[in-house]
C-alpha positions as CSV (number, residue, x, y, z in Angstrom):
1,M,-17.3,175.8,-71.9
2,S,-21.2,174.5,-73.3
3,P,-23.5,177.0,-74.9
4,D,-26.1,175.4,-72.5
5,S,-24.3,177.2,-69.7
6,N,-23.3,180.7,-71.3
7,P,-23.5,183.2,-69.0
8,F,-24.0,185.8,-71.5
9,L,-27.5,184.2,-72.4
10,R,-30.6,185.7,-71.0
11,G,-34.3,184.4,-71.1
12,Y,-36.1,181.4,-72.6
13,Q,-34.1,179.7,-75.9
14,N,-35.9,178.0,-78.6
15,L,-39.2,179.2,-77.8
16,R,-42.2,176.9,-79.4
17,I,-45.8,177.1,-79.7
18,D,-48.0,173.9,-79.2
19,R,-51.5,173.9,-79.7
20,S,-53.2,171.1,-77.2
21,L,-56.9,169.9,-76.4
22,C,-58.1,169.9,-72.7
23,I,-60.5,166.3,-73.3
24,T,-62.6,164.9,-70.6
25,Y,-64.2,161.5,-70.9
26,E,-65.7,159.2,-68.5
27,D,-67.2,160.5,-65.5
28,D,-64.9,159.5,-62.8
29,C,-61.9,160.3,-65.4
30,P,-59.4,163.3,-64.8
31,P,-59.3,165.7,-68.2
32,V,-56.1,164.8,-70.4
33,W,-53.8,166.8,-72.8
34,H,-53.2,165.5,-76.4
35,P,-52.5,167.7,-79.3
36,L,-54.6,167.6,-82.4
37,H,-53.6,164.8,-85.4
38,P,-51.4,166.2,-88.2
39,S,-54.3,165.5,-90.8
40,Q,-56.8,168.3,-88.6
41,A,-54.3,170.7,-87.9
42,H,-56.1,173.5,-90.4
43,L,-59.5,173.4,-88.4
44,P,-60.0,176.5,-86.5
45,D,-60.3,176.3,-83.0
46,D,-64.1,176.8,-83.0
47,Q,-64.2,173.6,-85.1
48,I,-62.7,171.7,-81.8
49,A,-63.5,173.1,-78.6
50,L,-66.8,171.6,-77.2
51,F,-66.7,169.3,-80.4
52,P,-66.2,164.9,-79.8
53,C,-63.3,163.4,-80.3
54,V,-61.5,160.2,-80.2
55,F,-58.2,159.7,-78.7
56,N,-55.0,157.6,-78.2
57,N,-52.5,158.0,-75.7
58,D,-50.3,160.5,-79.1
59,F,-52.9,162.3,-80.6
60,A,-56.7,163.2,-80.9
61,L,-59.3,163.6,-83.5
62,I,-62.3,165.6,-84.2
63,T,-65.1,163.4,-85.2
64,E,-68.5,165.4,-85.8
65,G,-68.6,167.2,-89.4
66,Q,-65.3,165.4,-90.3
67,D,-64.2,162.5,-92.8
68,I,-61.8,160.1,-91.0
69,P,-59.9,157.4,-92.9
70,E,-61.2,154.2,-91.0
71,D,-57.4,153.0,-90.5
72,L,-56.4,156.2,-88.7
73,E,-59.9,156.0,-86.5
74,A,-58.8,152.3,-85.4
75,Q,-55.8,153.6,-83.7
76,C,-58.4,156.0,-81.3
77,Q,-59.9,153.9,-78.9
78,T,-61.4,156.2,-76.6
79,E,-64.1,158.7,-76.9
80,G,-64.6,162.4,-75.3
81,V,-65.2,165.8,-75.6
82,V,-62.9,168.4,-76.1
83,R,-63.9,171.6,-73.4
84,T,-60.3,173.9,-74.7
85,V,-57.8,174.4,-76.7
86,V,-54.7,175.8,-74.9
87,Y,-51.6,177.3,-76.7
88,A,-48.6,175.9,-74.7
89,V,-45.4,178.3,-75.0
90,S,-42.5,176.2,-74.2
91,G,-38.8,176.8,-74.4
92,D,-35.3,175.9,-73.4
93,D,-33.6,176.8,-69.8
94,F,-29.7,176.5,-70.0
95,G,-30.4,173.5,-72.2
96,Q,-33.6,172.0,-70.1
97,P,-37.2,172.1,-71.7
98,V,-39.7,174.0,-69.7
99,H,-43.0,175.1,-69.7
100,V,-43.4,178.8,-69.9
101,G,-47.2,179.1,-69.8
102,D,-50.5,178.6,-71.4
103,T,-52.8,181.0,-73.5
104,Y,-56.0,180.7,-75.1
105,S,-55.3,182.0,-78.6
106,E,-52.6,181.9,-81.1
107,E,-52.2,185.2,-81.3
108,A,-52.0,185.7,-77.6
109,A,-49.3,182.7,-77.3
110,R,-47.3,184.9,-80.6
111,E,-47.4,187.9,-78.1
112,V,-46.0,186.1,-75.5
113,V,-43.0,184.3,-77.5
114,W,-42.2,187.9,-78.9
115,R,-42.0,189.7,-75.6
116,L,-39.7,187.0,-74.3
117,S,-37.7,186.5,-77.7
118,F,-35.9,190.1,-77.4
119,E,-35.8,189.9,-81.8
120,T,-36.0,194.4,-81.5
121,G,-32.2,194.4,-82.7
122,F,-31.1,196.3,-80.2
123,Y,-32.5,195.6,-76.9
124,S,-30.3,193.9,-74.1
125,R,-27.1,193.6,-76.1
126,C,-24.9,195.8,-74.1
127,W,-23.2,194.2,-71.1
128,E,-20.5,195.6,-68.6
129,I,-18.6,192.8,-66.6
130,S,-15.3,193.5,-64.6
131,S,-12.3,193.1,-66.0
132,A,-11.2,190.6,-63.7
133,H,-12.7,188.0,-66.3
134,L,-9.7,188.6,-68.6
135,T,-6.0,187.7,-67.3
136,P,-3.6,190.3,-67.1
137,E,-2.3,189.3,-70.3
138,A,-5.5,189.6,-72.2
139,G,-6.2,192.6,-70.8
140,R,-2.9,194.2,-72.1
141,F,-3.4,192.3,-75.5
142,L,-7.2,194.4,-75.7
143,A,-5.8,197.6,-74.5
144,G,-3.3,197.6,-77.4
145,L,-6.4,196.3,-80.2
146,A,-7.9,199.9,-78.6
147,D,-4.9,201.9,-79.4
148,I,-4.9,200.8,-83.2
149,A,-7.1,200.1,-85.3
150,T,-8.3,196.6,-84.5
151,P,-8.0,194.1,-88.0
152,S,-11.0,193.8,-89.6
153,G,-10.5,189.9,-89.7
154,F,-10.6,190.1,-85.9
155,L,-14.7,190.9,-86.0
156,F,-14.5,193.0,-83.1
157,V,-13.5,196.5,-82.6
158,A,-11.9,197.6,-79.6
159,F,-11.8,201.3,-78.0
160,R,-11.3,202.9,-74.7
161,I,-13.7,204.7,-72.5
162,P,-12.9,208.4,-72.3
163,Y,-12.1,209.2,-68.6
164,S,-12.1,205.8,-67.3
165,P,-9.6,202.8,-67.4
166,A,-12.6,200.6,-69.3
167,I,-12.4,199.1,-72.5
168,G,-14.8,198.3,-74.8
169,V,-15.5,196.2,-77.8
170,K,-17.8,196.4,-80.2
171,L,-18.6,193.0,-81.6
172,I,-19.4,191.9,-85.1
173,A,-21.4,189.6,-87.4
174,T,-23.5,188.1,-84.2
175,P,-24.1,185.8,-83.3
176,W,-21.3,184.0,-84.0
177,T,-23.2,180.5,-85.0
178,D,-21.7,178.6,-87.8
179,A,-24.5,179.2,-89.9
180,N,-24.5,183.1,-89.5
181,L,-20.8,183.3,-90.1
182,Q,-21.1,181.1,-93.2
183,L,-23.8,183.3,-94.4
184,V,-21.8,186.6,-93.7
185,E,-17.9,185.7,-93.3
186,G,-17.6,182.1,-95.3
187,I,-16.3,180.5,-92.3
188,T,-17.0,178.5,-88.9
189,A,-17.6,179.4,-85.8
190,E,-14.3,177.2,-84.6
191,E,-12.2,178.7,-88.0
192,L,-12.7,181.9,-86.3
193,R,-11.9,180.9,-83.0
194,Q,-8.6,179.4,-84.3
195,E,-8.2,182.4,-86.3
196,H,-7.8,184.5,-83.2
197,R,-5.5,182.2,-81.8
198,A,-3.3,182.4,-84.4
199,K,-2.8,185.9,-84.1
200,G,-1.8,185.6,-80.3
201,M,-5.3,186.7,-78.8
202,P,-5.0,185.3,-75.2
203,E,-7.2,182.3,-74.3
204,S,-9.3,184.2,-71.5
205,L,-10.2,186.9,-74.1
206,V,-11.0,184.1,-77.1
207,E,-13.0,182.4,-74.5
208,V,-15.2,185.2,-73.5
209,L,-15.7,187.1,-76.5
210,H,-17.0,184.3,-78.3
211,L,-19.3,183.1,-75.7
212,A,-20.7,186.8,-75.5
213,A,-21.0,187.0,-79.4
214,L,-22.5,183.6,-79.5
215,A,-25.5,184.6,-77.3
216,N,-25.9,187.6,-79.7
217,V,-24.0,190.2,-77.4
218,R,-23.1,193.5,-79.9
219,M,-21.3,195.7,-77.1
220,L,-18.8,194.6,-74.3
221,I,-17.5,196.6,-71.8
222,F,-14.5,195.5,-69.3
223,D,-14.2,197.5,-66.3
224,A,-12.6,196.9,-62.8
225,D,-15.2,198.2,-60.8
226,A,-17.8,196.3,-62.8
227,P,-19.8,193.5,-61.2
228,V,-18.4,189.8,-61.9
229,L,-20.7,187.5,-64.4
230,D,-21.7,184.1,-62.5
231,G,-20.4,181.4,-64.6
232,L,-17.3,183.4,-66.3
233,P,-13.7,182.3,-64.3
234,L,-12.0,185.3,-62.6
235,Y,-8.2,185.7,-63.3
236,E,-6.2,187.7,-60.2
237,D,-3.7,190.3,-60.9
238,E,0.0,189.2,-61.4
């Protein structure tokens, strides 16, 4: 399953902020939006908004009070005025780029990104899903691990829920990306996957644990009475 279709992912991924200028020119033309040229990225907003500029299809340059190389200015044939500065927040939604919204200051944009990023370290990292997402063989394998001291090389600990048939898993060293696993364990995600298979872990359990860990889930509960998670395979009892 592609990471872009990982059902454990929630919210927008790869959030980013882009400063964009709303420029008007000629009375009968609609406004256009362009980024500032990198050579003027240091300019604060109050030296951009309501200032004259020149622009092309790719970028804009503030002209008033700025020294612009002739060869750079020659690339911009249209004159205009910057009416406002906007900080656009964008991200990826299951692999597709999306425009989340606009703010009128960098501080406000960063606040939006922070609220959408779930980077508090503990929020939204516990899931309860139907045990029907595991084959009966995988369910028995996981229950067996819950009754013993789960080997450390698995990078998870299985445990039973008291007074319930549910089985819980605490995932360790998440997210299971190549970069993080190389840093923590000196292995890649594929090497961990192969290690799990080599230890006899059924494929349905391998798949669901790796998807959850890739999405930085830390606690995963399998319960027959829990709802199914759209996007994950379902298996019938034997």
